[in-house]
N, C-alpha and C positions, 0 to 999 in steps of 0.2 A: 812561471811555476808549473811544474809537471802535474797533470791530473792523474791520480792513481785510480784503478778500478776499485769497486767496493770489496772484491775478494782480496786484492792486494793490501788494502787498508786493514782488513780483518786479520790477515796473516801477519802484518807488521805489528799490530796491536798485541796479538797473542805472543809474539816474541818478547815484548816488553815484560810480560808477566811470568816468564819462565821461573824466576826466583823472587819475584816481588809479591809479597802478601801484606794484608792490612796491618798486621802486628808482627813483632819479632817473635811472638809465641803463637800458639794455636788459638785463634779467636773463637773457634768452635767450643772451647771450654767455657766461654762466657754464657752461652745460650744453649748448650747441649746440641750444637750443630743444627739449629733450627732452620737455617737457610738450605740445608741439604736434605731436609725431610720432606720430600715431595710426594705427590700423589697424581692421579690422572687429571686433576683439575688445576694444578699449579705448575709454574715454569717460569722461564726467563725469556724476555723478548730477544729475538735474534736481530743482529745488526744487518743492514742491507748487504747482500752478497755473502752472508755468513752461511756456512753449511755445518751440519752436525750429524752424528750417528744416533742421537737421541730421537725419540718420537717427536714429530713436529705437528702442531695443529695451528689453525688460523683463527684468530679472535680479533674482531674489530679491525680487520685489514692488516693485522700484524702477525708475523710468524712467531709462535711460542714454542720453545724447546721444553718439552714436558719432562720434569725431573722426577725420577722414582727413588731418589735418595742416594744413588751410587753411580759414579761415573769415573772415567779416567781423568784425573786432575788436569792433565795437559790438553785434554779435548773438551774442556768445559766451554760453554758459550762465553763470548766476550762479556756479556752482562754479569755472568757469575764471577769472572776474573776481576772485574773492577768493583764489584759490590763490597761494601755498602756505600761506596762513593760513586760520583758520576761527574764527568766534565760538563759544565754548563757554559753557555755562551751569553755573557752579560755585557752589554754595550760594546760588542765586538771583541771582547777579551775572554779567553778560556779561564774559568775559575773551577776549583775542585770543591764540590759541596757534598754533604751527605745526601744520599738518595732517599728523600722523604717518602717515596712510594713504598719503601721497605721498612718503615718505622714499626709496624706490628710484628715483624719478624726478627729484626736485628737491634739489640740494645745499643750498639755503637752509633746508630743513627740518632737516637734520642739523647745520647751523651757525647755527641761529637766534640764538644768543647773540652771535655774531660779526658778524652782518649788520646794517647800518644801514638799516632799512626806512624808506620814506617815511612821515612823520608823517600826511600826508593819507590814505595808504593804510590805515594802522593805524586811524585815526579812522573811515574808511569801513567797514572790517570790523567794528568795534565797533558802529557804527550799524546795520549789517546785522543783527546779533544782536538789537538793541533793536527793530528793525522786525519781526523774526520773532516776537517776544513779543506782537504785536498781533493774533494769529490762533491759534486752537486747533490747527489742522492744522500750521502752520509751527512752532509751539512744540513739538509732538510730534516733528516732523522734527528740530528743533534738539536736543532731548533725545536722540534716537536717534543722531545723528551725534556728539554729545558723548560718549556711551557708547563708540562705536567708537573715537574718538580717544583716550579715556582708556585703553582696552584696548590699543591700538597703542603708546601711550607706556609702559604697564606692561610690555608684552612687550619693547620696545626697551631699557628700563632694565634688565630682567632679563638680556637678552642681553649688554648691555654689561658688567654686573656680573660675569656668569659668564665672559665673555671676558677679563676682567682678572685672573682667578685664576691 
């Protein structure tokens, strides 16, 4: 199996999302585009090897593209392109899950089971995970984000369970 560079993987991922969007309609109408309302303190994690024209700051050893609410859609970070879903690696298999880290921002995360996501989008997110497995650094990144998403899901499930008592 050919190992791709991180930059090659990011480029291939971005090609997948030229026309793939979460819904067949503008999902920003559900939340008044809350994921695009950035400020100097918010942003999206850059994938290993990813570059952007947005302001980048480092937090907890990760590069964050700071969103000011306006960007050229084709130049968004990969994290933006795949949001509100993320490929997770569970028992050696890529699964597409809601990105529970964004539950406070996106109503589609909390209503994942009720939303009819574009099949093209779901396939592109899954392919993103498979591409990430073609490089050691992006695989480590995928494993780290998977752990974060699993922890967020566990906390959310616990909160919901305790709230229903």
